[in-house]
C-alpha positions as CSV (number, residue, x, y, z in Angstrom):
1,M,0.0,0.0,0.0
2,T,1.4,3.4,-1.0
3,V,1.0,6.3,1.3
4,A,0.5,9.6,-0.5
5,R,2.9,12.3,0.4
6,P,1.8,15.3,2.5
7,N,0.2,18.2,0.6
8,A,0.0,16.2,-2.6
9,N,-2.7,17.2,-5.1
10,I,-4.0,15.8,-8.4
11,H,-1.4,17.9,-10.3
12,G,1.7,17.1,-8.3
13,A,3.8,20.1,-7.3
14,P,2.4,23.6,-7.9
15,E,5.5,24.6,-9.8
16,R,5.6,24.1,-13.5
17,V,8.3,23.8,-16.2
18,P,8.0,24.1,-20.0
19,G,6.7,20.9,-21.6
20,A,8.9,20.9,-24.7
21,F,11.5,18.6,-23.2
22,F,8.7,16.3,-21.8
23,R,7.1,16.0,-25.3
24,A,10.4,15.4,-27.0
25,M,11.1,12.5,-24.6
26,G,7.6,11.2,-25.3
27,A,8.3,11.2,-29.0
28,L,11.6,9.4,-28.4
29,Y,9.7,6.8,-26.4
30,F,7.3,6.2,-29.3
31,Q,10.3,5.7,-31.7
32,S,11.6,2.8,-29.5
33,H,8.0,1.5,-28.8
34,P,6.2,1.8,-32.2
35,N,3.3,-0.4,-30.9
36,S,2.6,2.0,-28.0
37,S,-0.1,4.7,-28.0
38,Q,-0.6,7.9,-26.2
39,E,-3.3,6.3,-24.1
40,G,-0.9,3.5,-23.1
41,L,1.9,5.8,-22.2
42,A,-0.4,8.1,-20.2
43,N,-1.7,5.1,-18.3
44,E,1.9,3.9,-17.6
45,M,2.9,7.4,-16.4
46,R,-0.2,7.6,-14.2
47,R,0.6,4.3,-12.5
48,R,4.2,5.3,-11.9
49,L,3.2,8.7,-10.4
50,A,0.7,7.0,-8.2
51,T,3.5,4.9,-6.6
52,R,5.1,8.3,-5.6
53,G,1.9,9.6,-4.0
54,I,0.8,11.8,-6.9
55,Q,-2.7,11.2,-8.2
56,Y,-2.6,12.3,-11.8
57,H,-5.4,11.9,-14.4
58,T,-4.7,10.1,-17.6
59,R,-6.5,12.7,-19.7
60,T,-4.3,15.4,-18.4
61,L,-1.2,13.5,-19.3
62,K,-2.5,12.9,-22.8
63,R,-3.1,16.7,-23.2
64,Q,0.5,17.3,-22.0
65,L,1.9,14.8,-24.5
66,T,0.1,16.4,-27.4
67,G,1.0,20.0,-26.3
68,A,-2.5,21.1,-25.5
69,V,-1.1,21.9,-22.0
70,S,2.2,23.7,-22.5
71,S,3.7,23.1,-19.0
72,V,4.2,20.1,-16.7
73,P,5.2,19.6,-13.1
74,P,8.8,18.8,-12.5
75,E,7.8,15.4,-11.1
76,V,6.1,14.4,-14.4
77,E,9.2,15.3,-16.4
78,A,11.5,13.4,-13.9
79,E,9.3,10.4,-14.2
80,M,9.5,10.4,-18.0
81,R,13.3,10.5,-17.7
82,Q,13.2,7.6,-15.3
83,L,11.0,5.7,-17.8
84,L,13.4,6.2,-20.7
85,T,16.5,5.3,-18.7
86,Q,15.1,1.8,-17.9
87,G,15.6,0.6,-21.5
88,N,17.1,1.3,-24.9
89,G,20.6,1.6,-23.4
90,L,19.9,5.1,-22.0
91,R,21.2,5.4,-18.5
92,T,21.8,9.1,-17.8
93,L,20.3,12.4,-18.8
94,C,23.3,13.0,-21.1
95,D,22.4,9.8,-23.0
96,I,18.8,11.0,-23.4
97,E,20.0,14.4,-24.8
98,R,22.3,12.7,-27.3
99,A,19.5,10.4,-28.4
100,L,17.2,13.4,-28.9
101,A,19.9,15.2,-30.9
102,A,20.4,12.1,-33.1
103,S,16.7,11.8,-33.7
104,G,16.2,15.5,-34.6
105,L,14.2,16.1,-31.4
106,E,16.8,18.3,-29.6
107,V,15.4,20.9,-27.3
108,A,17.4,24.2,-26.7
109,P,18.4,24.9,-23.1
110,G,16.4,28.1,-23.1
111,E,13.2,26.2,-23.8
112,R,13.7,24.0,-20.8
113,I,13.8,26.8,-18.3
114,S,10.6,27.8,-16.6
115,P,9.7,31.5,-17.0
116,Y,8.4,31.4,-13.4
117,V,10.0,30.6,-10.0
118,R,8.5,29.9,-6.7
119,V,8.5,32.9,-4.3
120,E,9.9,30.6,-1.5
121,H,13.0,30.2,-3.8
122,L,13.6,34.0,-3.6
123,V,13.2,34.6,0.1
124,P,16.6,33.3,1.2
125,L,18.3,35.5,-1.4
126,V,16.2,38.5,-0.2
127,Q,17.2,37.9,3.4
128,L,20.9,37.6,2.4
129,W,20.7,41.0,0.6
130,L,19.0,42.7,3.5
131,H,21.6,41.2,5.9
132,L,24.4,42.6,3.7
133,H,22.7,46.0,3.7
134,P,21.3,46.4,7.3
135,D,20.7,50.1,6.7
136,K,18.3,49.5,3.8
137,P,14.6,48.6,4.2
138,K,12.8,46.0,2.1
139,R,11.0,48.7,0.2
140,F,14.3,50.1,-1.0
141,L,15.2,46.7,-2.5
142,A,11.7,46.6,-4.1
143,R,12.5,50.0,-5.8
144,R,15.9,48.8,-7.0
145,L,14.3,45.7,-8.5
146,R,11.6,47.8,-10.1
147,D,14.3,50.0,-11.7
148,E,16.1,46.8,-12.9
149,L,13.0,45.4,-14.5
150,N,11.9,48.8,-16.0
151,G,11.7,48.5,-19.7
152,G,11.1,44.8,-19.8
153,D,7.9,42.7,-20.2
154,D,7.4,42.5,-16.4
155,P,5.1,45.3,-15.3
156,Y,5.7,44.9,-11.5
157,T,4.9,47.8,-9.2
158,V,6.9,48.5,-6.0
159,D,4.0,47.2,-3.8
160,S,3.7,43.9,-5.7
161,L,7.5,43.4,-5.6
162,Q,7.6,44.1,-1.9
163,G,4.9,41.4,-1.4
164,I,7.0,39.0,-3.4
165,L,10.2,39.8,-1.5
166,A,8.3,39.2,1.8
167,G,7.0,35.8,0.5
168,K,3.4,37.0,0.9
169,Q,0.4,37.4,-1.5
170,H,2.2,35.6,-4.4
171,R,3.2,32.0,-5.0
172,F,5.2,32.5,-8.2
173,A,7.2,35.3,-9.8
174,R,8.8,35.8,-13.1
175,R,12.3,34.6,-13.5
176,A,13.3,38.1,-14.3
177,V,12.8,39.0,-10.6
178,L,15.3,36.3,-9.7
179,E,17.8,37.5,-12.3
180,G,17.4,41.1,-11.1
181,L,18.0,40.0,-7.5
182,L,21.1,38.1,-8.5
183,A,22.4,41.2,-10.3
184,L,22.0,43.2,-7.1
185,L,23.7,40.5,-5.1
186,A,26.6,40.6,-7.6
187,E,27.1,44.3,-6.6
188,S,27.7,43.0,-3.1
189,G,30.3,40.5,-4.1
190,V,28.1,37.4,-4.6
191,A,28.9,36.1,-8.0
192,S,26.3,33.4,-8.5
193,E,23.2,31.8,-7.2
194,E,25.1,28.8,-5.8
195,E,27.5,31.1,-3.9
196,A,24.5,33.1,-2.6
197,R,22.8,30.0,-1.2
198,T,26.1,28.8,0.3
199,R,26.6,32.1,2.1
200,Y,23.1,32.1,3.3
201,L,23.7,28.7,5.0
202,D,27.0,29.9,6.5
203,L,25.4,33.0,7.9
204,A,22.1,31.4,8.9
205,D,22.2,32.4,12.6
206,E,23.2,36.0,11.9
207,I,20.6,36.3,9.2
208,A,17.9,34.9,11.5
209,A,18.8,37.6,14.1
210,S,18.7,40.3,11.4
211,V,15.3,39.1,10.2
212,E,14.1,39.2,13.9
213,R,15.2,42.8,14.2
214,R,13.2,43.7,11.1
215,E,10.1,42.0,12.4
216,V,7.1,44.2,13.0
217,V,5.5,43.9,16.4
218,S,2.4,45.5,18.0
219,S,2.9,49.1,18.9
220,P,1.0,49.6,22.2
221,G,4.0,48.4,24.3
222,F,6.3,50.7,22.3
223,V,4.0,53.7,22.8
224,R,3.7,53.1,26.5
225,L,7.6,53.2,26.8
226,C,7.5,56.5,24.8
227,R,5.0,58.0,27.2
228,F,7.2,56.9,30.1
229,W,10.3,58.6,28.6
230,Q,8.3,61.8,27.9
231,L,6.9,62.0,31.4
232,R,10.3,61.5,33.0
233,H,11.7,64.3,30.8
234,H,8.5,66.4,30.7
235,E,8.5,66.4,26.9
236,P,5.0,66.5,25.5
237,S,6.3,66.7,22.0
238,S,7.4,63.6,20.2
239,R,10.1,65.3,18.1
240,R,13.0,65.2,20.6
241,L,12.5,61.5,21.3
242,A,12.2,60.8,17.6
243,L,15.5,62.6,16.9
244,M,17.2,60.5,19.6
245,L,15.8,57.3,18.2
246,R,16.9,58.2,14.7
247,Q,20.5,59.0,15.8
248,R,20.8,55.7,17.7
249,L,19.4,53.7,14.8
250,A,21.9,55.3,12.5
251,A,24.7,54.7,14.9
252,G,23.8,51.0,15.2
253,G,23.7,50.5,11.4
254,L,20.0,49.7,11.5
255,P,17.5,50.5,8.8
256,S,17.3,54.3,8.4
257,L,13.8,55.6,9.0
258,S,12.6,59.1,8.2
259,L,12.0,61.5,11.0
260,P,8.2,61.9,10.2
261,H,7.8,58.1,10.3
262,I,9.5,57.8,13.7
263,Q,7.3,60.7,15.0
264,N,4.2,58.8,13.9
265,L,5.6,55.7,15.7
266,V,6.1,57.7,18.9
267,S,2.7,59.3,18.6
268,G,1.0,55.9,18.3
269,R,-0.4,56.6,14.8
270,T,0.8,53.2,13.4
271,R,-0.3,49.7,14.3
272,G,3.1,48.1,14.3
273,V,6.8,49.0,14.9
274,R,10.0,47.3,13.9
275,R,11.5,45.2,16.7
276,A,14.9,47.0,16.2
277,V,13.3,50.4,17.0
278,L,11.7,48.8,20.1
279,Q,15.0,47.4,21.3
280,V,16.7,50.8,20.9
281,L,14.0,52.5,22.9
282,V,14.3,49.9,25.7
283,E,18.1,50.4,25.8
284,L,17.5,54.2,25.9
285,V,15.1,54.0,28.8
286,R,17.1,51.4,30.8
287,Q,20.2,53.6,30.6
288,E,18.4,56.4,32.5
289,L,17.2,54.2,35.3
290,H,19.1,53.9,38.6
291,Q,20.4,50.6,39.8
292,W,17.6,50.2,42.3
293,E,14.9,51.0,39.7
294,T,13.3,48.5,37.5
295,L,11.6,49.4,34.2
296,E,8.3,47.6,35.0
297,Q,8.0,49.3,38.4
298,E,8.8,52.8,37.1
299,V,6.3,52.4,34.2
300,A,3.7,51.4,36.8
301,K,4.4,54.5,38.9
302,V,4.0,57.0,36.1
303,F,1.1,55.2,34.3
304,P,-1.6,57.3,36.1
305,Q,0.1,60.5,34.8
306,M,0.2,59.3,31.1
307,A,-3.2,60.9,30.5
308,D,-1.6,64.3,30.8
309,L,0.2,63.8,27.4
310,G,-3.1,63.0,25.7
311,W,-5.2,65.4,23.7
312,V,-8.5,67.2,24.2
313,K,-10.5,69.4,21.9
314,A,-9.3,73.0,22.0
315,E,-12.8,74.2,22.7
316,A,-12.7,72.4,26.1
317,V,-10.0,74.9,27.0
318,A,-11.2,78.0,25.1
319,A,-14.7,78.0,26.6
320,P,-13.6,78.1,30.3
321,A,-11.0,80.7,29.2
322,R,-13.7,83.0,27.9
323,E,-15.7,82.6,31.1
324,W,-12.6,83.3,33.2
325,V,-11.9,86.5,31.3
326,A,-15.5,87.6,31.7
327,R,-15.2,87.1,35.5
328,H,-12.1,89.2,35.7
329,P,-12.8,92.6,34.0
330,G,-9.7,94.3,32.7
331,T,-7.8,91.0,32.2
332,S,-6.8,90.1,28.6
333,A,-6.4,86.7,27.0
334,R,-2.7,87.4,26.9
335,Q,-2.5,87.7,30.7
336,L,-4.5,84.5,31.1
337,A,-2.1,82.7,28.7
338,L,0.8,84.0,30.9
339,R,-0.9,82.6,34.0
340,L,-1.6,79.3,32.3
341,A,2.0,79.0,31.1
342,D,3.2,79.6,34.7
343,A,0.8,76.9,36.0
344,V,1.9,74.5,33.3
345,R,5.6,75.1,34.1
346,R,4.9,74.4,37.8
347,M,3.4,71.0,36.6
348,G,6.8,70.3,35.0
349,Y,6.0,70.9,31.3
350,P,8.0,73.5,29.4
351,M,5.3,75.2,27.4
352,S,5.4,78.8,26.3
353,H,2.4,81.3,26.6
354,N,2.8,81.9,22.8
355,S,1.7,78.2,22.3
356,I,-1.2,78.6,24.7
357,Q,-2.7,81.8,23.5
358,P,-3.8,80.4,20.0
359,I,-5.6,77.6,22.0
360,L,-7.5,80.2,24.0
361,G,-8.4,82.2,20.8
362,G,-9.8,79.1,19.1
363,W,-7.1,78.9,16.4
364,K,-6.2,75.3,17.4
365,K,-8.2,72.1,17.1
366,K,-6.7,70.3,20.0
367,A,-4.8,70.9,23.2
368,R,-2.7,68.9,25.6
369,R,-4.6,67.5,28.6
370,F,-2.3,69.1,31.1
371,V,-3.2,72.5,29.7
372,Y,-6.9,71.6,30.2
373,R,-6.1,70.5,33.7
374,A,-4.3,73.8,34.5
375,M,-7.3,75.7,33.1
376,L,-9.6,73.8,35.5
377,V,-7.4,74.7,38.4
378,L,-7.7,78.4,37.5
379,M,-11.5,78.1,37.2
380,E,-11.8,76.7,40.7
381,E,-10.2,79.9,42.2
382,R,-13.0,82.0,43.8
383,P,-13.2,85.3,41.9
384,R,-13.3,88.5,44.0
385,S,-16.2,90.9,43.4
386,V,-15.6,94.6,42.9
387,E,-18.1,95.5,45.6
388,E,-16.6,93.0,48.1
389,P,-14.6,94.9,50.8
390,R,-11.0,94.1,50.9
391,Q,-10.2,92.2,54.1
392,V,-6.7,93.0,55.5
393,R,-5.4,91.0,58.4
394,C,-4.0,92.8,61.4
395,L,-0.3,93.5,61.2
396,T,0.4,92.2,64.7
397,K,2.2,88.9,64.5
398,G,-0.1,86.0,65.5
399,C,-3.3,88.1,65.3
400,V,-6.1,86.8,63.1
401,F,-8.5,89.7,63.3
402,P,-9.1,92.1,60.5
403,A,-7.4,95.5,60.6
404,V,-9.6,98.6,61.2
405,Q,-7.2,101.4,61.9
406,E,-3.6,102.0,61.1
407,G,-3.3,98.4,59.9
408,L,-4.3,97.0,63.3
409,C,-7.4,95.5,64.8
410,R,-9.2,97.4,67.5
411,T,-7.6,95.4,70.4
412,C,-4.1,95.8,69.1
413,W,-4.7,99.5,68.3
414,L,-5.8,100.1,71.9
415,S,-2.9,98.2,73.3
416,K,-0.5,100.2,71.2
417,H,-1.8,103.5,72.6
418,D,-2.2,102.4,76.2
419,F,0.9,103.5,78.1
420,R,-0.1,102.5,81.5
421,P,1.9,99.2,81.6
422,F,5.0,101.1,80.7
423,E,4.3,103.7,83.4
424,R,4.0,101.0,86.1
425,R,7.5,99.7,85.2
426,S,9.1,103.1,84.8
427,D,10.3,103.3,88.5
428,G,12.1,100.0,88.2
429,F,10.1,98.4,91.1
430,G,7.0,97.3,89.2
431,G,4.9,100.3,90.3
432,V,3.1,101.1,93.5
């Protein structure tokens, strides 16, 4: 009983090769077996393929023998070679080729090469090129390949090439993509495809680590560490952290990312982030911790404050600001902006009043939450009415009564002008 191989289908392997050499070998078989028919040969091929776990239909084999189907799986061609080498004195592939040439059935080498290759065949070469160029992303390689293929019969776009290089969305690619990739590897000192695959095997561990650094992971953990760094440095803007990350990535020879892209990562506008960028951020944060501090504990401490770096609608700040100005006649929006900037600085955030005043005037769409919180603190202050009398405390130290005359309360004022205690002590004997 023959057990079919895993993932086998009725057509054998999904890869195809041109059928010219298969048909030529079929014609050579009929010359040595004149009493055979296409039906008999197809049945014999079907039985031989079934022993290898490939369920192939006789009618399909007949169509491939006649040329109605232009391509065949590599297993079918290999089985036909095996059939020919079992008789007629043909033992090797070279014997078959000489017999075809003697019979006038020779097939040119170019007609035996498939115009398509499997994408899995390209992935190791792609990973080798990316390992040799750690500062270049996969999209850069896709652009180079597009330029190499430009002007040919392969209308590939950058997006489709990037999917092929990643081994996704496509099962096959034109051979021109393989030839273009080998040409780019030749610029890096890799002379042939055999040498490229040998170097890939020699550098397997290093390439695996390089692929892991390029892996895209979920961004929430990265964004949380960014907020932790911003809170420790009181930096609401993402630009300074993005600049530091870009410098460290360039110093480590990692893929260069544009500053706007890194700012989008820090701001949490993307769903994923490269593992290399996450590792650089973790190293940056750990370097600033003391020996007794752990990253998990410090993040848990500042987590309740992370809402301060969030955004609110600017109207949530502008509306209370208009109400505050109405409560304080003679006070301008500029003066309120100065007070808010002072309150924000006391909270630890370096924000100028020139950045706050456009928020109060309604010229901005959103504002930081710590500005909104500072505005709420100002609104909670009890405004003093114009008609309310000004209450001044007595100037005497420790007295809590309001002043009524000469800056003193009534009791302290009477004590100040009562000289009798001094008169009793004037004789030096405590008085009579």
